[in-house]
C-alpha positions in Angstrom: -156.4 155.4 27.1 -153.9 153.8 24.7 -154.0 150.3 23.3 -152.1 148.4 20.7 -153.2 145.0 19.3 -151.2 142.9 16.9 -153.3 140.0 15.6 -151.6 137.2 13.6 -149.6 139.6 11.4 -147.6 138.3 8.5 -145.7 140.3 5.9 -144.1 139.1 2.7 -141.6 140.9 0.3 -140.9 139.8 -3.3 -137.8 137.6 -3.7 -135.6 138.4 -6.7 -132.8 135.9 -6.2 -132.1 132.6 -8.0 -134.8 129.9 -8.0 -134.9 127.8 -4.9 -134.2 124.1 -4.7 -136.8 123.7 -2.0 -140.1 125.4 -1.1 -138.6 126.9 2.0 -135.1 128.2 2.8 -134.0 129.9 6.0 -130.8 131.9 6.4 -129.2 132.8 9.7 -130.4 136.3 9.2 -133.5 137.6 7.5 -136.9 136.0 7.0 -137.6 132.6 5.5 -137.7 132.4 1.7 -141.0 130.6 1.0 -143.6 130.1 -1.7 -146.6 132.3 -1.0 -149.6 132.4 -3.4 -147.6 130.6 -6.0 -144.7 133.2 -5.9 -141.3 133.1 -4.2 -141.2 135.6 -1.3 -139.3 136.6 1.7 -141.5 136.0 4.7 -140.4 139.0 6.8 -143.0 138.5 9.6 -145.0 135.4 10.4 -148.0 135.2 12.7 -147.0 137.9 15.1 -149.5 138.5 17.9 -149.4 140.5 21.1 -151.4 143.1 23.0 -150.2 146.2 24.8 -152.2 148.5 27.1 -151.6 151.7 29.2 -148.3 151.5 31.0 -146.8 148.6 29.0 -143.2 148.9 27.7 -142.2 146.2 25.1 -138.7 145.5 24.1 -137.9 143.9 20.7 -134.7 141.9 20.5 -133.1 139.6 17.9 -130.2 139.4 15.4 -129.9 141.7 12.4 -132.7 140.7 10.0 -134.8 139.1 12.6 -137.8 141.4 11.9 -137.5 144.0 14.6 -137.4 147.1 12.3 -140.0 145.6 10.0 -142.4 145.0 12.8 -142.0 148.6 14.0 -142.8 149.8 10.5 -145.9 147.7 10.5 -146.9 149.2 13.8 -146.2 152.7 12.4 -148.4 152.1 9.4 -145.5 152.3 6.9 -146.0 148.6 5.8 -149.4 147.0 5.4 -149.4 143.3 6.3 -150.8 140.8 3.9 -152.3 138.8 6.7 -153.6 139.8 10.2 -154.3 143.2 11.5 -152.9 146.0 13.8 -155.4 148.0 15.9 -154.2 151.2 17.6 -156.0 153.4 20.0 -154.2 156.6 20.7 -151.7 158.8 18.7 -148.7 156.9 17.4 -145.3 158.5 17.2 -142.0 157.0 16.0 -138.3 157.5 15.7 -137.7 155.0 13.0 -135.8 157.3 10.6 -134.5 160.3 12.4 -133.3 162.0 9.2 -136.6 161.7 7.4 -138.5 164.9 6.7 -135.6 167.4 7.1 -135.1 170.1 4.5 -131.3 170.2 3.6 -131.4 173.9 2.8 -133.3 175.0 5.9 -131.6 175.7 9.2 -131.8 173.4 12.1 -134.2 175.7 13.9 -136.4 176.1 10.8 -136.5 172.3 10.5 -137.8 172.1 14.1 -140.8 174.2 13.1 -141.3 172.2 9.9 -141.3 168.8 11.7 -143.4 170.3 14.4 -146.1 171.5 12.0 -146.0 168.1 10.2 -146.7 166.6 13.7 -149.7 168.9 14.0 -148.3 171.3 16.6 -149.1 175.0 16.7 -146.4 177.6 16.5 -146.9 178.3 20.1 -146.5 174.7 21.0 -143.3 174.5 18.9 -141.9 177.6 20.6 -142.5 176.0 24.0 -140.3 172.9 23.2 -137.5 174.7 21.4 -135.5 175.4 24.6 -135.7 171.7 25.5 -134.4 170.8 22.0 -131.6 173.3 22.2 -130.4 172.0 25.5 -130.6 168.4 24.5 -128.8 168.7 21.2 -126.0 171.0 22.5 -125.7 172.4 18.9 -125.8 176.0 20.1 -125.2 178.4 17.1 -125.2 175.6 14.6 -129.0 175.5 14.9 -128.9 178.6 12.7 -126.9 176.8 10.0 -128.3 174.9 7.1 -129.0 171.2 7.8 -126.9 170.0 4.9 -123.8 171.4 6.6 -124.3 169.1 9.6 -122.2 166.0 10.3 -124.0 162.7 10.7 -123.7 163.0 14.5 -125.2 166.5 14.5 -128.1 165.3 12.4 -128.7 162.4 14.7 -128.8 164.7 17.7 -131.3 167.0 16.2 -133.4 164.2 14.8 -133.5 162.4 18.2 -134.3 165.6 20.1 -137.2 166.5 17.8 -138.6 162.9 17.7 -138.6 162.7 21.5 -139.9 166.2 22.1 -143.3 165.5 20.7 -145.6 163.6 23.1 -147.5 160.6 21.8 -149.7 157.9 23.3 -147.8 155.1 21.6 -144.0 155.6 21.0 -142.0 153.4 18.6 -138.2 153.5 18.7 -135.5 151.7 16.7 -131.8 151.6 17.6 -131.2 155.2 18.2 -129.7 155.2 21.7 -126.2 154.2 20.6 -125.7 157.4 18.6 -123.0 159.9 19.5 -120.3 160.0 22.1 -120.4 158.4 25.6 -121.8 161.6 27.2 -124.6 161.9 24.6 -125.4 158.2 24.9 -126.0 158.7 28.6 -128.3 161.6 27.8 -130.2 159.6 25.3 -130.6 156.7 27.7 -132.0 159.1 30.4 -134.4 160.7 27.9 -135.6 157.2 26.9 -136.3 156.4 30.5 -138.2 159.6 31.0 -140.3 158.9 27.9 -141.0 155.4 29.0 -142.3 156.7 32.3 -144.4 159.4 30.7 -145.8 157.6 27.7 -148.8 155.3 27.7 -147.1 152.6 25.6 -143.5 152.2 24.5 -142.1 149.7 21.9 -138.3 149.8 21.8 -136.1 147.7 19.5 -132.5 147.4 20.5 -129.5 145.0 20.4 -128.5 146.2 23.8 -130.0 143.9 26.4 -129.2 146.3 29.2 -131.2 149.1 27.6 -134.1 146.7 27.1 -133.9 145.6 30.8 -133.8 149.2 32.1 -136.7 150.5 30.0 -139.0 147.6 29.3 -141.2 145.3 31.4 -141.7 142.7 28.6 -139.4 141.3 25.9 -140.2 139.8 22.6 -137.4 137.8 20.9 -137.6 137.6 17.1 -135.9 135.2 14.8 -136.5 134.9 11.0 -139.6 137.0 11.4 -141.2 134.9 14.1 -141.6 135.2 17.8 -139.2 132.8 19.6 -140.0 133.9 23.1 -142.2 136.3 25.0 -140.9 137.1 28.5 -142.1 139.3 31.3 -139.2 141.3 32.8 -139.6 141.4 36.6 -137.7 143.4 39.2 -135.0 140.8 39.4 -134.5 140.9 35.6 -134.3 144.6 35.6 -131.4 144.6 38.0 -128.2 145.0 36.0 
């Protein structure tokens, strides 16, 4: 049984710009610039709270700099909040940086094994998912070529295929669906839908409201690192 609890989470980053004329400054994008513990900081997240249980699918929306990616990194354990807490029950997987962990000199196929072993899979388990990855990427013989020879699109295909081949209880995704040509985008959308149906909990950040509506049953709108709205997406909302 999977569970994700976010309890009054706040996150601050150091501010290295010019001194402020006021204690608080807010831009159209990014977190508020505030004084925290006597120091000028960017308040990336402020008092974020929500709870997800088995079957929940949460969409994160908001402008660039609203805090979507930062919140996902907190959920993944990459950032530790200065206030509040995150409680997870179940294995957490993420596709926050699809190029992270690849060895440039190794072939695409070898990188599948490397990332699989990092994820804790046995060789037999990796062998079992390779055909699925091959089919999804459509890279064919290029899987035998060194990763550093890949175009950005090829790297995105392989990274996405690997990230979505490993099954986790809690899945975190950040703006990866729009990669590639129209045909591949359709495949990516279908794969997301399948993962959403098969996972215990899904958290998906996207600028595409249609994708959120298709794959999520709840939507959190972020602005300047704060929750502006928390909406349930019913069957009428899901109709596009």
